[in-house]
N, C-alpha and C positions, 0 to 999 in steps of 0.2 A: 503493500499499499504506499502512497506518497507520505512522505513525512517532512516537516518543515526542517530547514537548517538549524543545525545544533548551536545554542547561544554560543557555545565554546569559540566558534568560528567566528564570531563578530568581533574579529580582533581590533578595528580600527576605533570601535566603540570603547572596548576594554583599555586600549592605549590611551584614549581621551581620559577615562575615568581615573585610571592609575596616575597619570601625569598630573591631573587636577589634585587628587589625594595627596600626592607628593609635595605639590606646591604648597597647600594648605598646612600639611604637617612641618614644613620647613618653617614657614612663616610664624606658626605657633611656638616653636622652639626657639627661633631666633628672638621672639619677643618676650617669651616667660621664662625660658629656660636660663640656667646660671651660665651658660657659654655657648659660643655658636656650634652649630651641629652642621656638618655637609651630608646630605642624603645620596646615598649611591643608587643608581636606577637598576632595578631588578633586569636579569636578562629577559629577553623576550621569549624565550622557551617557557620559562617559568612562569610567567605572567599568562601565557597561552593555557597552562593547565593540562598539556598534552599526555594522554597516557603511555605513549610510546617510549620505549627504553631505547638508550643511545643505540646509534649503530655502529659497528666495526667492519671492516673490509678484510674478508677473508682470503688467503691465498687459494683460489680454487683449482682443482686438478680434474680434468675431464680423462675419461676412459679412453677418448679419441685424440682428444687436443685440448690443453688447458687454454680458458679465455685470455685475450691479450690482456697485458696488466692495465692498459688506461681504459678497460671497458669491463673489467670483471666485477660481477655482481658484489654487492655489499650486504652486510646481513643486518636485518632488523628482527631482534629478537622477538618482538611482539608488535601486533599492530592492532591494539585495541584504540588506538587514538591515531591523529594525524599530524604531521607537522602543518603549523599555520602559515598562512601567507600574510606576511606583513603587509600592511596597507601601502607602505613606501616601495613594495615590490612592483605596482602598478606602473607600467611603461609610461613615461613623460610624452613619449610620442604616439601612444595608442589612443584610440577613441576612449571618451569618459564610459565609466560603468553603465551609465544609463543609455548611452549611445551603442554600445555594445548589445545590451538587453533589448532595445528595441529594433535592432537589425537581424535578430535573428531568423525571423522567418523568411526574409529576403536571403540570408546567408544558406539557409538549408535549400531553398529553392535553386539557388545558383549551384550549390553541389549536386543536387539531382539533374539539373540540366546537363551537366558537364559528364554525365555517366554514358558511357559506349552502349549501343544497343545490343540486345543479346544475339548471339550466333545462332541460325535457325539450324534446326535438324540434330541438334544434340544437346545434352544438359548443360546448362551454364552454372558457374557460381559467382554470386555477387556478395559482397561483404559489407559489414558496418564494423568500423574500429571504434571503440569508446574508451577515450583516456580520461578517467574520472577526477584525479585529484590534480588541481593547478597548482601545488606548492613545490611538487618534484618533476623534474624534467623526465624521469624514467618512464613514466605513463606516456607522456607525449611520444618518446622514442619509439615504444612499443606499438603504438597507434599508427604511426607514419610507416613503421617498417612492415607493419600487414599490408599497407598498400603497395609498397616495393616488392614484397613477395607476389601478391596477387598479380602484379602488373608483368613481372619478368620471370619469375619461377613457376607460377600455377597457370600461365597462359591466359590470363584475365585482365588484360590492360583496360583502364577505365571502367572497372566494374567494383569501385570501392568507394564509400563514403566514410570520410574521417570525421570523428566528432570528438573533440579534445578540449580541455581546459588548461591553457597555459599562458602566461604573459606574453611570451613569443608569437602567438599565433591568434591574438584576438581580433586581428581584421583580416585573416586569412583563413581560419577555419570555424565552421559552426561550433558553439559550445556543445560540451557533453553534457546533456541534460534529460531528463524524462521527457520534456515536451519535444524536443528535438530528435529524440530517438523514435518517438511515435510518428513525427512528421517525416523521419528518414525511411522508415518503414513503409509508410503510405506512398512516398515517391517509389521506392523500389518495388511495390507491388504493381505498379503501372509499366514499369520497364521490364521486370522479369516476368517468367511464366510461372506464376505461384504453383502450379501443378507439376511442372517438370523440372525447375531448376532449384539450386540449393542455397539457402541462406546461411552464409558464415556470420556470426556476430562473435566478436572478440571484445571481451570487457576487461581491461585493466586499471586497478585502483587498489585503495586500502579497503579492508574488511574488518567490521567487529565482531566480536564472539556472539553478537546475537543475529549475525548473518546479514547485516546492513552493509551496503556500499556507499563508502564516501563519494559523494559528488559534489564538488567544490571549486569556485572561482570566486574568492571573496574580492570585494564587497557584495557581489550579485547574489542574491538569496535563490538558493537552487533546492529542488525536493531532492531527498535520499531515494536510493533504491533498495529494496529487500527481494527475497525470493517471490512473495506474493505479488510485487509490483512488477518484476520482469516477466512472470508468467502472465499476469494480466495483459502486459503489453503485447507480448507474442501471440497471446490467444485471441486478440482484436484482428489478427492478419491471418490470411489463408495461406501461409507458407506451408507446403506438405512436407518438405524436405528441410531439415535444419541441422547446423552444427552451432552449437552454443558454448562458448569457452568463457570461463570466468576465473581470471587470474587476480587472486586477492585472498588473504588470509581467511580461514574458516569458511571457506568458498564451497566446500563439500555440502553445506547446508542448503545448496541451491539445485542439489541433485533431485530431492523428492518432488519439487515444484515444476522442474523444467523437462523430466524424463518423459517420455511416450513413444509411440509408434512414429517412426521417420525422423527421429532426433537423436543426434550424438550428443552427449553433455560432457564436457572435460572441465576440471577444475584442478587448480594448483595445489589444494590442500584437502584434507579431510574436514569434516564439519567441527571438529574440536582441536585442529592444530593450525598453527600459523604456517605461512609461506615464507621465503626468504629472498633478498636481493633488492628490495626498495631501499630508499635513501637518497638524500641530496648528493652522496658522492657515487652513486650507482649510474650506469648508463641502461642497464637492462637488468630485469629480475631473474632469479634462478629458472623459474618457468617459461618466461620469454626466451631466455637464451637456449634452454634444453628443447622446447617444442617448436618455437619459430625459427631461430637461428640454426641450431644443430639439427633438430628432427626433420623439419621440412625441407631442409636443403640435403638432406641424405634421402629422402623419400617422399613423394607427394601425397602417400597414403596416411592421412590424419591420424587413424588409429594406430597403424605401425610407428608414426613418428612419436605418438604418444607414450608408447611402449620403451622405445629408445631414450625419451625425455625422463621416465620415470626411473629407469635404471640409472641415468645420469645424475639427476637429483639425490638420488638415495647416495650415491658414492660422494658427492659434494658434502652432503649433510654429516655422512659418516666422518669424513676427514676432518670437518670442524666441530665435531661432537655435538651438533645440533639433533633436537627433538625431530623425528622424521616428520616430513609435511604429510606425506603419502597422498599424492595427486589422485583424483577419481576419475573415473570413466562409467559413463551408461551408454550402451549401444541399443537404440531402439530398433524395433522390428523393420526391416527394408532398407534402413539407411547405410549399411555396409555395402549392400549390392548397388545402391545409387551412386555412391561414391566410386565404386569400381567402374561404373558405367562412364561416369564423368571423365575419369583418369584415362580410360582406353581411348577417349576421343580428344582430350585436351593436348595441347602444344606444350608440354612441359619444358621450361627452359633451363638453364645451367643455375648453378648453385650461386646466390646473391648474398655476399658476407655483410653482417650487420655493421650499421653505421648510425651513430646518435643523430638526431635531426638537428639542422642548422638554421 
């Protein structure tokens, strides 16, 4: 169901209140105290009251090849909260928050208009990539990399809509929001053949232990996503064949609501486990590296790539003595054969190395 933005993320308001409180306290001490007192501002992270524990950068080793040092995933031991986007992070050159918000219908419409028509006589794959948290580049990186893979590796150029929350793309990409996701699905339903083509939905963001997903681009108020809400959105559209990927902590909680005939559900963690690799110092998450960059570049088979990713992630986690995230998979009736039919006729391209968005 829709839920309003958590008050913790109203950072601009909190910063103003904290500043005013500090000023009043300082004035009082200077006037009435026995000697001058200098107030030290609290770190922004403390003021934000985020539940996330500090992240560290592990040296990750892959059974195939270790990720490059400048793009190795970093570890976040918990994803119960999310890093706050300070109000000062809003780019000076970007439209104002109100301008960005009011421009969304047109932004989605333009993204849909840019889609290439389906190729007749065979199954097509169309994708929506959803990068939910605007405070970390890692989710933007994965959303845009899905577009790269679709265009070059998976033989589906012009078949991806990227929705992302990030200060760097406020004027170039539609926001990742509940409303825009519905609008993008509406648009895809008119371009695709909902009975014959396959919808790929890739969602990357922070997840809570209540199985909610963080959707955040402060200070724009955005509704959050949970399993019921995502199932409701997808249920309004008659896509017969779907691949739904949720890359977030505790994302296994989405499986019961999303599973069904014709649907492949992949998640980066069990319903009661965190996943790893997010953080300000990370370019790509463990799951993004293992399934998108390593798995799908090794094989275009989504299910086989997941098996490779699960093995790779387990090795990384064991090396770093992390509690296993245990990515989950649910294969609905018919979807495996449908994906095989698509691969048989698709023009699969060469591997495309991962690069962070610029």
